[in-house]
N, CA, C and O atoms as a Tinker XYZ file with bonds, in Angstrom:
   404  protein
     1  N      0.930000   -0.720000   -0.128000    73     2
     2  CA     0.148000    0.204000    0.116000    64     1     3
     3  C      0.756000    1.482000   -0.488000    63     2     4     5
     4  O      1.779000    1.851000    0.088000    81     3
     5  N      0.556000    1.851000   -0.994000    73     3     6
     6  CA     1.364000    3.135000   -1.497000    64     5     7
     7  C      1.069000    4.284000   -0.661000    63     6     8     9
     8  O      1.868000    5.210000   -0.524000    81     7
     9  N     -0.260000    4.229000   -0.006000    73     7    10
    10  CA    -1.393000    5.393000    0.956000    64     9    11
    11  C     -0.784000    5.718000    2.048000    63    10    12    13
    12  O     -0.331000    6.858000    2.152000    81    11
    13  N     -0.652000    4.826000    3.042000    73    11    14
    14  CA     0.523000    5.703000    4.109000    64    13    15
    15  C      2.198000    6.184000    3.939000    63    14    16    17
    16  O      2.906000    6.562000    4.872000    81    15
    17  N      2.592000    6.067000    2.584000    73    15    18
    18  CA     3.919000    6.825000    2.564000    64    17    19
    19  C      3.564000    8.031000    2.309000    63    18    20    21
    20  O      3.961000    8.999000    2.957000    81    19
    21  N      2.543000    8.107000    1.047000    73    19    22
    22  CA     1.561000    9.313000    0.831000    64    21    23
    23  C      1.352000   10.078000    2.111000    63    22    24    25
    24  O      2.007000   10.981000    2.632000    81    23
    25  N      0.840000    9.788000    2.277000    73    23    26
    26  CA     0.270000   10.511000    3.851000    64    25    27
    27  C      1.360000   10.798000    4.686000    63    26    28    29
    28  O      1.517000   11.913000    5.184000    81    27
    29  N      2.006000    9.997000    4.840000    73    27    30
    30  CA     3.091000   10.902000    5.758000    64    29    31
    31  C      4.144000   11.783000    4.976000    63    30    32    33
    32  O      4.845000   12.580000    5.599000    81    31
    33  N      4.242000   11.648000    3.728000    73    31    34
    34  CA     4.404000   12.578000    3.136000    64    33    35
    35  C      3.611000   13.827000    3.094000    63    34    36    37
    36  O      4.189000   14.835000    3.500000    81    35
    37  N      2.806000   13.905000    2.818000    73    35    38
    38  CA     1.911000   15.234000    3.029000    64    37    39
    39  C      1.975000   15.440000    4.159000    63    38    40    41
    40  O      2.134000   16.645000    4.353000    81    39
    41  N      1.927000   14.775000    5.205000    73    39    42
    42  CA     2.057000   15.416000    6.816000    64    41    43
    43  C      3.346000   16.378000    6.745000    63    42    44    45
    44  O      3.356000   17.608000    6.751000    81    43
    45  N      4.494000   15.431000    6.672000    73    43    46
    46  CA     5.606000   16.276000    6.945000    64    45    47
    47  C      5.625000   17.545000    5.982000    63    46    48    49
    48  O      5.964000   18.643000    6.424000    81    47
    49  N      5.291000   17.384000    4.792000    73    47    50
    50  CA     5.086000   18.950000    4.028000    64    49    51
    51  C      4.287000   20.159000    4.714000    63    50    52    53
    52  O      4.669000   21.328000    4.752000    81    51
    53  N      2.913000   19.559000    5.333000    73    51    54
    54  CA     2.409000   20.118000    6.028000    64    53    55
    55  C      3.225000   20.682000    7.325000    63    54    56    57
    56  O      3.217000   21.883000    7.593000    81    55
    57  N      3.749000   19.969000    7.907000    73    55    58
    58  CA     4.325000   20.132000    9.356000    64    57    59
    59  C      5.334000   21.409000    9.198000    63    58    60    61
    60  O      5.481000   22.322000   10.011000    81    59
    61  N      6.162000   21.191000    7.614000    73    59    62
    62  CA     7.202000   22.021000    7.459000    64    61    63
    63  C      6.540000   23.668000    6.947000    63    62    64    65
    64  O      6.862000   24.838000    7.156000    81    63
    65  N      5.424000   22.934000    6.157000    73    63    66
    66  CA     4.324000   24.804000    5.728000    64    65    67
    67  C      4.307000   25.679000    6.729000    63    66    68    69
    68  O      4.618000   26.866000    6.826000    81    67
    69  N      3.518000   24.169000    8.092000    73    67    70
    70  CA     3.159000   25.084000    9.309000    64    69    71
    71  C      3.987000   25.779000   10.007000    63    70    72    73
    72  O      3.691000   26.867000   10.502000    81    71
    73  N      5.446000   25.052000   10.151000    73    71    74
    74  CA     6.542000   25.584000   10.743000    64    73    75
    75  C      6.844000   26.996000   10.309000    63    74    76    77
    76  O      6.845000   28.043000   10.957000    81    75
    77  N      7.051000   26.794000    9.280000    73    75    78
    78  CA     7.244000   28.333000    8.574000    64    77    79
    79  C      6.840000   29.442000    8.641000    63    78    80    81
    80  O      7.377000   30.511000    8.932000    81    79
    81  N      5.054000   28.927000    8.128000    73    79    82
    82  CA     4.413000   30.607000    8.531000    64    81    83
    83  C      4.080000   30.632000   10.557000    63    82    84    85
    84  O      3.758000   31.576000   11.279000    81    83
    85  N      4.207000   29.923000   10.718000    73    83    86
    86  CA     4.348000   30.248000   12.150000    64    85    87
    87  C      5.803000   30.902000   12.541000    63    86    88    89
    88  O      5.784000   32.060000   12.957000    81    87
    89  N      6.954000   30.283000   12.440000    73    87    90
    90  CA     7.790000   31.121000   12.317000    64    89    91
    91  C      8.110000   32.583000   12.063000    63    90    92    93
    92  O      8.759000   33.414000   12.698000    81    91
    93  N      7.359000   32.619000   10.785000    73    91    94
    94  CA     7.452000   34.154000   10.068000    64    93    95
    95  C      6.714000   34.370000   11.006000    63    94    96    97
    96  O      7.402000   34.783000   11.940000    81    95
    97  N      5.206000   34.288000   11.387000    73    95    98
    98  CA     4.537000   35.240000   11.800000    64    97    99
    99  C      5.121000   36.073000   13.673000    63    98   100   101
   100  O      5.042000   37.203000   14.153000    81    99
   101  N      5.794000   34.410000   14.284000    73    99   102
   102  CA     5.844000   35.037000   15.244000    64   101   103
   103  C      7.426000   35.934000   14.812000    63   102   104   105
   104  O      7.410000   37.132000   15.095000    81   103
   105  N      8.586000   35.443000   14.230000    73   103   106
   106  CA     9.012000   36.893000   14.064000    64   105   107
   107  C      8.932000   38.183000   13.694000    63   106   108   109
   108  O      9.782000   39.007000   14.032000    81   107
   109  N      7.424000   38.599000   12.631000    73   107   110
   110  CA     7.025000   39.384000   12.731000    64   109   111
   111  C      5.963000   40.258000   14.475000    63   110   112   113
   112  O      5.881000   41.469000   14.682000    81   111
   113  N      5.698000   39.775000   14.865000    73   111   114
   114  CA     4.952000   39.872000   16.204000    64   113   115
   115  C      6.140000   40.408000   16.850000    63   114   116   117
   116  O      6.050000   41.496000   17.420000    81   115
   117  N      7.359000   39.709000   16.826000    73   115   118
   118  CA     8.788000   39.893000   17.966000    64   117   119
   119  C      9.083000   41.388000   17.374000    63   118   120   121
   120  O      9.105000   42.394000   18.083000    81   119
   121  N      9.354000   41.371000   15.659000    73   119   122
   122  CA     9.626000   42.911000   15.361000    64   121   123
   123  C      8.860000   44.058000   15.797000    63   122   124   125
   124  O      9.341000   45.117000   16.201000    81   123
   125  N      7.352000   43.706000   15.660000    73   123   126
   126  CA     6.305000   44.916000   16.154000    64   125   127
   127  C      6.773000   45.397000   17.645000    63   126   128   129
   128  O      7.084000   46.558000   17.911000    81   127
   129  N      6.771000   44.498000   18.409000    73   127   130
   130  CA     6.700000   44.350000   20.046000    64   129   131
   131  C      8.151000   45.162000   20.050000    63   130   132   133
   132  O      8.261000   46.096000   20.844000    81   131
   133  N      9.225000   44.840000   19.212000    73   131   134
   134  CA    10.570000   45.551000   19.089000    64   133   135
   135  C     10.525000   47.103000   19.003000    63   134   136   137
   136  O     11.101000   47.943000   19.695000    81   135
   137  N      9.694000   47.237000   17.975000    73   135   138
   138  CA     9.440000   49.133000   17.359000    64   137   139
   139  C      8.647000   49.465000   18.828000    63   138   140   141
   140  O      8.897000   50.376000   19.618000    81   139
   141  N      7.502000   48.306000   18.928000    73   139   142
   142  CA     6.745000   49.430000   20.090000    64   141   143
   143  C      7.130000   49.458000   21.249000    63   142   144   145
   144  O      6.580000   50.226000   22.039000    81   143
   145  N      8.278000   48.546000   21.693000    73   143   146
   146  CA     9.084000   48.907000   23.069000    64   145   147
   147  C      9.648000   49.894000   22.622000    63   146   148   149
   148  O      9.304000   50.920000   23.208000    81   147
   149  N     10.695000   50.102000   21.479000    73   147   150
   150  CA    11.267000   51.525000   21.093000    64   149   151
   151  C     10.904000   52.677000   21.150000    63   150   152   153
   152  O     11.644000   53.584000   21.530000    81   151
   153  N      9.689000   52.837000   20.779000    73   151   154
   154  CA     8.522000   53.416000   21.153000    64   153   155
   155  C      8.342000   54.276000   22.191000    63   154   156   157
   156  O      8.282000   55.501000   22.297000    81   155
   157  N      8.240000   52.952000   23.250000    73   155   158
   158  CA     7.670000   53.276000   24.841000    64   157   159
   159  C      8.871000   53.983000   25.164000    63   158   160   161
   160  O      8.708000   55.134000   25.568000    81   159
   161  N     10.132000   53.516000   25.069000    73   159   162
   162  CA    11.163000   53.743000   26.235000    64   161   163
   163  C     11.087000   55.429000   25.144000    63   162   164   165
   164  O     11.306000   56.396000   25.874000    81   163
   165  N     10.901000   55.723000   24.064000    73   163   166
   166  CA    11.664000   57.111000   23.492000    64   165   167
   167  C     10.547000   57.650000   23.878000    63   166   168   169
   168  O     10.876000   58.830000   23.760000    81   167
   169  N      9.221000   57.683000   24.340000    73   167   170
   170  CA     8.392000   58.406000   24.593000    64   169   171
   171  C      8.528000   58.306000   26.649000    63   170   172   173
   172  O      8.488000   59.428000   27.155000    81   171
   173  N      8.639000   57.377000   27.458000    73   171   174
   174  CA     9.006000   57.889000   28.541000    64   173   175
   175  C     10.240000   58.319000   28.710000    63   174   176   177
   176  O     10.472000   58.720000   29.851000    81   175
   177  N     11.511000   58.394000   27.603000    73   175   178
   178  CA    12.111000   59.767000   27.847000    64   177   179
   179  C     11.991000   61.079000   27.680000    63   178   180   181
   180  O     12.418000   62.021000   28.347000    81   179
   181  N     11.192000   61.014000   26.454000    73   179   182
   182  CA    10.638000   62.614000   26.592000    64   181   183
   183  C      9.906000   63.284000   27.807000    63   182   184   185
   184  O     10.066000   64.398000   28.305000    81   183
   185  N      9.079000   62.290000   28.118000    73   183   186
   186  CA     8.194000   62.075000   29.449000    64   185   187
   187  C      8.840000   62.747000   30.969000    63   186   188   189
   188  O      8.306000   63.496000   31.786000    81   187
   189  N     10.549000   61.973000   30.930000    73   187   190
   190  CA    11.146000   62.295000   31.954000    64   189   191
   191  C     12.296000   63.807000   31.836000    63   190   192   193
   192  O     12.757000   64.423000   32.797000    81   191
   193  N     12.489000   64.049000   30.608000    73   191   194
   194  CA    12.960000   64.523000   30.349000    64   193   195
   195  C     11.920000   66.380000   30.185000    63   194   196   197
   196  O     12.526000   67.451000   30.132000    81   195
   197  N     10.748000   66.295000   30.150000    73   195   198
   198  CA     9.754000   66.905000   30.279000    64   197   199
   199  C      9.869000   67.576000   31.968000    63   198   200   201
   200  O     10.128000   68.706000   32.381000    81   199
   201  N      9.554000   66.331000   32.629000    73   199   202
   202  CA     9.494000   66.317000   34.423000    64   201   203
   203  C     10.635000   66.907000   34.591000    63   202   204   205
   204  O     10.483000   67.913000   35.284000    81   203
   205  N     11.673000   66.744000   34.282000    73   203   206
   206  CA    12.689000   67.631000   35.042000    64   205   207
   207  C     12.663000   68.987000   34.427000    63   206   208   209
   208  O     12.405000   69.870000   35.246000    81   207
   209  N     12.882000   69.434000   33.076000    73   207   210
   210  CA    12.723000   70.773000   33.245000    64   209   211
   211  C     11.303000   71.274000   33.782000    63   210   212   213
   212  O     11.887000   71.836000   34.708000    81   211
   213  N     10.331000   71.491000   33.963000    73   211   214
   214  CA     9.143000   71.331000   34.593000    64   213   215
   215  C      9.773000   71.611000   36.252000    63   214   216   217
   216  O      9.340000   72.438000   37.055000    81   215
   217  N     10.795000   70.747000   36.430000    73   215   218
   218  CA    10.788000   70.784000   37.909000    64   217   219
   219  C     11.912000   71.502000   38.120000    63   218   220   221
   220  O     12.014000   71.958000   39.259000    81   219
   221  N     12.932000   71.780000   37.237000    73   219   222
   222  CA    14.155000   73.185000   37.283000    64   221   223
   223  C     13.463000   74.401000   37.063000    63   222   224   225
   224  O     13.932000   75.374000   37.653000    81   223
   225  N     12.000000   74.669000   36.031000    73   223   226
   226  CA    11.629000   75.519000   36.318000    64   225   227
   227  C     10.778000   76.319000   37.196000    63   226   228   229
   228  O     10.640000   77.540000   37.276000    81   227
   229  N      9.945000   74.828000   38.187000    73   227   230
   230  CA     9.277000   75.299000   39.253000    64   229   231
   231  C     10.244000   75.829000   40.557000    63   230   232   233
   232  O      9.915000   76.537000   41.509000    81   231
   233  N     11.775000   75.114000   40.178000    73   231   234
   234  CA    12.571000   75.758000   41.283000    64   233   235
   235  C     13.224000   77.450000   40.900000    63   234   236   237
   236  O     13.359000   78.412000   41.656000    81   235
   237  N     13.471000   77.340000   39.735000    73   235   238
   238  CA    13.683000   78.929000   39.430000    64   237   239
   239  C     12.780000   79.494000   39.763000    63   238   240   241
   240  O     12.961000   80.487000   40.468000    81   239
   241  N     11.400000   79.089000   39.388000    73   239   242
   242  CA     9.878000   80.210000   39.871000    64   241   243
   243  C     10.097000   80.614000   41.512000    63   242   244   245
   244  O      9.694000   81.630000   42.078000    81   243
   245  N     10.729000   79.685000   41.981000    73   243   246
   246  CA    10.785000   79.520000   43.477000    64   245   247
   247  C     11.878000   80.253000   43.664000    63   246   248   249
   248  O     11.550000   81.334000   44.154000    81   247
   249  N     12.663000   80.194000   43.554000    73   247   250
   250  CA    13.735000   81.359000   43.624000    64   249   251
   251  C     13.660000   82.813000   43.160000    63   250   252   253
   252  O     14.212000   83.834000   43.568000    81   251
   253  N     13.001000   82.629000   42.409000    73   251   254
   254  CA    12.119000   84.266000   41.956000    64   253   255
   255  C     11.413000   85.030000   42.931000    63   254   256   257
   256  O     11.616000   86.159000   43.378000    81   255
   257  N     10.304000   83.940000   43.226000    73   255   258
   258  CA    10.047000   84.416000   44.242000    64   257   259
   259  C     10.464000   84.497000   45.913000    63   258   260   261
   260  O      9.842000   85.322000   46.583000    81   259
   261  N     11.263000   83.850000   46.434000    73   259   262
   262  CA    11.816000   83.756000   47.390000    64   261   263
   263  C     13.153000   85.764000   47.456000    63   262   264   265
   264  O     13.306000   86.440000   48.473000    81   263
   265  N     13.576000   85.973000   46.516000    73   263   266
   266  CA    13.828000   86.947000   46.284000    64   265   267
   267  C     12.990000   88.392000   46.218000    63   266   268   269
   268  O     13.255000   89.494000   46.698000    81   267
   269  N     11.776000   87.879000   45.353000    73   267   270
   270  CA    10.822000   89.046000   45.241000    64   269   271
   271  C      9.904000   89.070000   46.711000    63   270   272   273
   272  O      9.018000   89.921000   46.780000    81   271
   273  N     10.120000   88.109000   47.923000    73   271   274
   274  CA     9.479000   88.194000   49.035000    64   273   275
   275  C     10.596000   89.223000   50.140000    63   274   276   277
   276  O     10.399000   90.118000   50.962000    81   275
   277  N     11.857000   88.471000   49.581000    73   275   278
   278  CA    13.301000   89.380000   50.390000    64   277   279
   279  C     12.997000   90.608000   49.854000    63   278   280   281
   280  O     13.013000   91.209000   50.928000    81   279
   281  N     12.713000   91.521000   48.992000    73   279   282
   282  CA    12.280000   92.646000   48.214000    64   281   283
   283  C     11.366000   93.284000   48.739000    63   282   284   285
   284  O     11.521000   94.294000   49.425000    81   283
   285  N     10.150000   92.668000   48.421000    73   283   286
   286  CA     9.104000   93.224000   49.497000    64   285   287
   287  C      9.423000   93.981000   51.012000    63   286   288   289
   288  O      9.147000   95.022000   51.609000    81   287
   289  N     10.122000   92.843000   51.182000    73   287   290
   290  CA    10.135000   92.982000   52.998000    64   289   291
   291  C     11.346000   93.982000   53.077000    63   290   292   293
   292  O     10.833000   94.939000   53.657000    81   291
   293  N     12.322000   94.231000   52.894000    73   291   294
   294  CA    13.428000   95.025000   52.797000    64   293   295
   295  C     12.498000   96.798000   52.617000    63   294   296   297
   296  O     12.550000   97.779000   53.359000    81   295
   297  N     11.675000   96.554000   51.230000    73   295   298
   298  CA    10.955000   97.712000   51.480000    64   297   299
   299  C      9.983000   97.971000   52.314000    63   298   300   301
   300  O      9.790000   99.146000   52.625000    81   299
   301  N      9.277000   97.081000   52.779000    73   299   302
   302  CA     8.276000   97.168000   53.560000    64   301   303
   303  C      8.923000   97.856000   55.075000    63   302   304   305
   304  O      8.299000   98.758000   55.633000    81   303
   305  N     10.077000   97.383000   55.582000    73   303   306
   306  CA    10.930000   98.529000   56.602000    64   305   307
   307  C     11.291000   99.333000   56.229000    63   306   308   309
   308  O     11.481000  100.192000   57.091000    81   307
   309  N     11.619000   99.689000   54.995000    73   307   310
   310  CA    12.181000  100.783000   54.918000    64   309   311
   311  C     10.708000  101.725000   54.554000    63   310   312   313
   312  O     10.968000  102.741000   55.199000    81   311
   313  N      9.823000  101.892000   54.140000    73   311   314
   314  CA     8.618000  102.276000   54.690000    64   313   315
   315  C      8.103000  102.410000   55.625000    63   314   316   317
   316  O      7.355000  103.374000   55.787000    81   315
   317  N      8.267000  101.703000   56.362000    73   315   318
   318  CA     8.028000  101.966000   58.018000    64   317   319
   319  C      8.676000  102.956000   58.681000    63   318   320   321
   320  O      8.224000  103.629000   59.607000    81   319
   321  N     10.148000  103.050000   57.995000    73   319   322
   322  CA    10.980000  103.472000   59.034000    64   321   323
   323  C     10.787000  105.219000   58.384000    63   322   324   325
   324  O     10.771000  106.175000   59.159000    81   323
   325  N     10.662000  105.369000   56.963000    73   323   326
   326  CA    10.182000  106.438000   56.494000    64   325   327
   327  C      8.973000  106.989000   56.946000    63   326   328   329
   328  O      8.902000  108.202000   57.141000    81   327
   329  N      7.869000  106.136000   57.166000    73   327   330
   330  CA     6.832000  106.849000   58.279000    64   329   331
   331  C      6.629000  107.311000   59.480000    63   330   332   333
   332  O      5.795000  107.976000   60.095000    81   331
   333  N      7.823000  106.667000   59.680000    73   331   334
   334  CA     8.243000  106.862000   61.235000    64   333   335
   335  C      8.910000  108.386000   61.670000    63   334   336   337
   336  O      8.664000  109.241000   62.522000    81   335
   337  N      9.930000  108.194000   60.531000    73   335   338
   338  CA    10.600000  109.688000   60.372000    64   337   339
   339  C      9.560000  110.923000   60.090000    63   338   340   341
   340  O      9.630000  111.974000   60.726000    81   339
   341  N      8.509000  110.661000   58.985000    73   339   342
   342  CA     7.702000  111.808000   58.661000    64   341   343
   343  C      6.834000  111.870000   59.992000    63   342   344   345
   344  O      6.520000  113.046000   60.176000    81   343
   345  N      6.387000  111.138000   60.873000    73   343   346
   346  CA     5.307000  111.189000   61.558000    64   345   347
   347  C      6.314000  111.817000   62.869000    63   346   348   349
   348  O      5.735000  112.766000   63.398000    81   347
   349  N      7.343000  111.590000   63.357000    73   347   350
   350  CA     8.787000  112.484000   63.802000    64   349   351
   351  C      8.382000  113.921000   63.635000    63   350   352   353
   352  O      7.682000  114.689000   64.295000    81   351
   353  N      9.004000  114.004000   62.622000    73   351   354
   354  CA     8.980000  115.288000   61.797000    64   353   355
   355  C      7.494000  116.461000   62.212000    63   354   356   357
   356  O      7.374000  117.627000   62.589000    81   355
   357  N      6.488000  115.205000   61.836000    73   355   358
   358  CA     5.241000  116.246000   62.122000    64   357   359
   359  C      4.861000  116.675000   63.576000    63   358   360   361
   360  O      4.320000  117.742000   63.868000    81   359
   361  N      5.261000  115.583000   64.533000    73   359   362
   362  CA     5.475000  116.139000   65.774000    64   361   363
   363  C      6.569000  116.856000   65.907000    63   362   364   365
   364  O      6.522000  117.609000   66.880000    81   363
   365  N      7.424000  116.895000   65.361000    73   363   366
   366  CA     8.556000  117.953000   66.287000    64   365   367
   367  C      7.985000  119.380000   65.279000    63   366   368   369
   368  O      8.457000  120.399000   65.783000    81   367
   369  N      7.369000  119.616000   64.387000    73   367   370
   370  CA     6.933000  120.439000   63.619000    64   369   371
   371  C      5.908000  121.496000   64.912000    63   370   372   373
   372  O      6.069000  122.628000   65.368000    81   371
   373  N      5.043000  120.596000   65.094000    73   371   374
   374  CA     4.155000  120.485000   66.368000    64   373   375
   375  C      4.334000  120.922000   66.918000    63   374   376   377
   376  O      3.938000  122.082000   67.024000    81   375
   377  N      5.322000  120.147000   67.969000    73   375   378
   378  CA     6.136000  120.816000   69.377000    64   377   379
   379  C      6.422000  122.241000   69.093000    63   378   380   381
   380  O      5.950000  123.131000   69.802000    81   379
   381  N      7.377000  122.541000   67.814000    73   379   382
   382  CA     7.845000  124.001000   67.506000    64   381   383
   383  C      7.240000  125.029000   67.212000    63   382   384   385
   384  O      7.780000  126.134000   67.167000    81   383
   385  N      5.953000  124.794000   66.953000    73   383   386
   386  CA     4.535000  125.911000   66.981000    64   385   387
   387  C      4.011000  126.153000   67.674000    63   386   388   389
   388  O      3.465000  127.250000   67.794000    81   387
   389  N      3.928000  124.919000   68.694000    73   387   390
   390  CA     2.918000  125.201000   69.822000    64   389   391
   391  C      3.763000  125.515000   70.803000    63   390   392   393
   392  O      3.239000  125.265000   71.888000    81   391
   393  N      5.081000  126.051000   70.927000    73   391   394
   394  CA     5.946000  126.686000   72.017000    64   393   395
   395  C      6.017000  127.955000   71.522000    63   394   396   397
   396  O      5.907000  128.864000   72.345000    81   395
   397  N      6.196000  128.273000   70.214000    73   395   398
   398  CA     6.206000  129.490000   68.998000    64   397   399
   399  C      4.783000  130.514000   69.728000    63   398   400   401
   400  O      4.567000  131.723000   69.814000    81   399
   401  N      4.174000  129.484000   70.076000    73   399   402
   402  CA     2.719000  130.265000   70.145000    64   401   403
   403  C      2.281000  130.749000   71.616000    63   402   404
   404  O      1.214000  131.341000   71.779000    81   403
C-alpha cells in the first residue's frame, strides 16, 4: 500500500509549511513588539525630560519668588522707617509751633 507513505509525505510537508508560517508570524510579532518597545522607551525619555524641565522651572520660579519676597520685606521695612521719620517730623513741627505760639 502506497497510501501510508503518501500520507506521511503530505503530513511532513504540512508540518514544514506550518512551521514556516508560524516562524514568520512569530518573527513579525517580535519585530512589531521591538518597534513598540523602542517607541515606549522614546516616549518615556520625552516624559522624563519634560518632568525634569518642569522641576527646574519650578525651582527657578521658587527662587525668584524668594528674592521677590525678600525685596518686598526690605522695602516694607524702609517704608515703615520713612513713615516713622515723617510722623516724628510732623510731631516736632507741632511741638515747635506750640512753643512759639
